[in-house]
N, C-alpha and C positions, 0 to 999 in steps of 0.2 A: 356374697355368693347366694345367700338365701333369697335376697330380693330378685336377683336375676332368674333363679329357679321359679319363684312365685309368678313372675311376669310371664314366663314361658307357659306355665300351666294355666294361669288365669286367662290368658288369651285363647286357650283351648276350651274354656268353660268349666275347668276343673276347680272345685272348691279347695282352697289351700288353708290348712290349719297349722299354725306355727307355735313353737315354744321358744322362749328366750328370756332376755333380761330387759324389762320395761324401761330401765334407766337409760338405755342407749340403743337398743336394737331397732334399726330403721325399718325392718320388714313390717312392723305393726302399723306403719303409716301408709303402706301400699294399698291401693284400691283393689289389688288382686289377692290380698290376705283376708280370707273370710272370718278368721278368728285368730286372736293372739293370746297366749296364756303365759303369764309370768309365774314360774314355779317357785319363786323365792330362792331356795337353795337348789340351783340347777344341776343336780347330780343325776347319775344314771338311774339310781333308785327312784328319785322323784319323777323322772321321765317315764320309767316303767310303770310306776303307780298311776300316773296320768293316763297312759295308754290303756291300762287295764280297767280303770274305774270311770274315766270321764271323756276320753277322746272319741270322736265319731269313727265308726267302723261299719262295714269293711273299708279299708283304705290302703293306699300305697304308702310306704315309708321311704323317704329319700333323705338320708342324713346329710347335713351341710357342715358338720364339724366332726372332729375325731371322737368326741364323746358319743355322738350318735352312732358312729361306726362300731365302737366298742360295744355299745348296747346291742346292736344287731348281731354282732359276732358271738356274743356270750349268751344271748337269749332268743335266737332265731326260732327254735321249736315252740317256745312259749308265745312268741309274737304270732306265729302261724296259728296256734291254738286260739288266740284272741280274735283271729279273723283278719290279720294284716298280711300284706304282701311286701316283705322287706326287700330292699335293694339287692340286686343280684351280686353274689360274691362267693368265692371259696373262703369260708370263714377262717380257716387256719392261715391262709395267705393274708387275709385282711388284718388279723392280729399281728402277723409278722411285719406288715408294712407300718404298723404303729410302733414298732420297736426298731430303732435305727441300727442296733447291733445286728439283729436278725436280717434286716434289709440289706446291709452291706455284705453279710455272710452269704445270703442267697444270690446277690449280684455276682460275687466271685465264683460261685458254683455255676452260674449261668454264663460265665465268660464275659461279663460286663465290667470294664475297668472302673475303679473307684479310688478315692484318696486313701492314704495309709491311715488306719484308725487303731485305737486301743480303747477298749471298754474299761473304765476305771471304777473298780469296786473295792479294792484293798491296796495296802501299801506297795505290794509288789507291782501292781498295775501302774502306779505312779512312776516307779523306776523304769518300767518298760516304755511308758509314754515319753519320758525324758530321753531314753536311749534311742528309740525307734523313730520318733517324730521330731523332737527338738523344739526350738522356739524361733519365731512365735508359732503358737498352735491355737486351735480353736476348741472350745469345750461346748458340745451340743448336748441337750437333754436326750436320753434314750427314748423318752415318751413325751412328745411335744405337748399333748393335751394336759398332762399332769403339770408340766412346767408352766403352762399358760394360766394355771390357777394361782400362780404367785407373781407372774411378771406380765407386762403388757405385750400385745401382739407384735410390737416393734422389736422386742428383745428376743432374738432367736439363738444367739451365739454369744459366748464370752471369749474374747481374744486375750490370751495370756502370753507374757513375754519372758517370764523367769520361772524357775522352779518354785520359788517362794510364793509367787502370785498364783501358780497352779495349785499349790497346796491350800492356800488361803481360800481361793474360789471353790475348790472341791469341798472344803470344810463347810462353807456356807450352804452348798447344795445338799450335802449329806444331812445337815441339820434340818433341812426342809423335806427330807425323805426322797430326794431326787437322785436318780442314777445318771451318770454322765458318760459321754463318749469324747475322747480326745482325738482330734483329727488334724492332719496337715492342712495348711491353708494353701490352696492352689493359687499360683500367680495369675495375672491377667486381670483386665478391667471388668466392670460390671456388665459390659456389653458382650461378654463371652459366654453368657448363659443361654441355653436353648432347651425347649421343652417339647415333649411328645405327648399327645392325648389320643386315646382310643377307647373303644368299648368292645371287649371280647365276649363272644357268645358262649353258649354252653359247650361248644366244640373247640374253643380256643381260637376262633376265627375273628379277626378284627372287622368291625362293622363300619369303621371310618378311620382315616388317618388325618391328624392335624399337628402342625408344628408351629411354634412361636419363638420369637426372639425378644429377649429382655434388653432394653436400652439403658434404663436407669433403675435404681432402687434406693430405698431409705429404711433404716440407716445404710449408709454407703458400705459396700462390701458384704454385709451380712443382714440384709433387710428384705422387705417386701417390694415387689415391682411397683414403680410409680409411672413408668412409661414402657409399654411393650407393644409388639406388633405381630400380626399373623404373617408368617414367612415360611414357605415350604423349604425344608432342608432334608434331602433324601437320607443322608447319613444319620441324622438325629432320629428319623422314623425307623430306620433299620435297627439301630442299637436299642431304641425304645421298645420295639416289638420283640426283639430278642430277649430283653429283660422280662417283659410281661409273660411271654411264653415260657421262659426259663423258670420263673417263680411259680407259674401256674395260676396267674391272675385271671379272674372272670369279672365281667361287668365294667364299671367306670374305672379308668386309670389315667394318671398323669405322672410322668417321670421327668425330672429336671437334671440336666447335665451342664458341666462347665468344660469348655475346651482348654486344656492345659497347654500353654504356649511352649513348654519345654519339649514336648513330644508331639503336639498337635492332636492328641487323643481326647475324645469326649469322655468325661469321667462323671460317674453318678454322684449327684448331690442329695436328692431325696425323691421319694415316691409318695404321692397322695392318692389314696384309693377312694376318691370322692370328687365332688365338684370342688373347684378352686376359686380363688379370688379373680381369676381370669375367665370365669365362665361367661361373662358378658362379652368378652372379646371373641371367644369361640362361637357364641351364638350370632354375634353381629357379622362374623365372617362367613356364616352360612351353615353351621352345624349346631343344631339345637339338642344338646346332650340331655337336658332335662326332659324334653318331649320324647326322645328316644327311650330313655329309661322308664318313663311312665307308661308309654304304650306297650313296651315289652311286658311289664308287670301286670298291666290291666288287660292284656290280651287283645289290644287294638292294633290295627295296621301301623307299622312304624313309619316315620317320615322318610322321604327320599333323601339320600345322602350322596350328592353328586360332587363331592369335593368342596373346597372352600376358596374364598377370595384372599389372595395375597395383598398385603399392604393396608390392612385395617388396623388402626391404632387405638389403643386404650390408654387414657391419660387420667391420672389422679392429681389434679392441680395443686392442692394443698401440700401433699406429701412430696410432690416433685419440686416445689419451690424450696422445701427443706433440703431435699437432696442437692439442688443446685448450690445452695449456700455451702454445703459440705464439699462438693466437688470443686467449687471455686476456691475454697480455702486450701485445698490440696493441690491446686494448680492443674486439675484435670479437665476443667470445663469453664468456658467464658459465658457471660450472660448473652453475648451476641450469638454464639454457637447454640446455646440452649434455645433461644428464641427462634432461630432458623429451623431447628428440629421440629418446631410446633407449627410450621407453616403448611399445614395439610389438614384435611377433615379429621376431627377427633371424636371418639366415643368416650363415654365416662362411666365409671363403675356404678354410680347411682343416678345421675341426672338423666331424666327422661320426661319430656314435656307432657307426654300422655299419662304419666304417673309421677307427679312432682313430689308427693308426700315424703318418700324416703329421703330425698335430697334435702328438702326443706328441714326435716327433722334433724338430719345430720349437721347441717349448717347451724341450726339453732343450738345444738349441743356444743359445737365448737366455739360459738360465740360466747356462750355462758362460761365455758372453761377459760376462754381468753380474758374475759372481764373479771373473773374471780381470782385469776392468778396474781 
């Protein structure tokens, strides 16, 4: 997502300065990245120190991960004092969206349906989860960015099928200092997920509407999208905007729903108060969220937002092949049907012939990993 943001801003003539992990981060290879800093221990404290001591300023701050969001929410006055213009947000809401328990709580208050959940912190909560949710159920981290410090990006959820497995998994998470949320697993295929994107101004008015449809993901059932498309869905937009306004969100927002086949209702899965991995799809369909956010913070005229193009597809080939193998084992997808789904123009998360560096770096990293395995 940071590569997509850098390309949008770089093409405007904006100098982009990024921090990340030099071992893998592809943004450092983009011709639109003016400088890249490997902080070593990439913590909020290290980022704050860099911003205070070494980063260029004045500058706009656009977080592309949850740690960056937390930094802004906790230190906005200090960042403003340094001379930065942090991303627009209601910081209390921003922190609430980083906490799944609070996210679901606010969704219910806003009248937005969600799966049944139990936050598990003590023995009594385990008993509640068994009684109210049953099995199989899913265990999600309350704070995804803390969970990501211990597990790969592909691991988002633990699926558990027995009380013994629930207790064993919770014990491992507690040992790592991670709080968990037990949630029911909504039935339906991976093509039942729909997302709404917008940017709400200081008055709570949406500056654009965008919806997308997820076709496939990896890992199957609980993963990241490997193939998705821009697709207007009025109901998704209505429920998404109700959620944003109900929780008091300002600035960039994305909310994902899954349609429950038992009652046909869209139910909340998660909210991201930032750019997402689908940012390149949103941009390719005609809405440049990074440009909009930058212009508002920099006091420049915002880009025209006249809707978006339906039927723009974003494909992650490597991860989608992995997904195909899983779907095929489950009997959910044939190779022929998978191939037919790709017979249309494709966009890619990293590949861009005008800026090949990030893609080449990523392929090089994957090749090294494959040969060393």
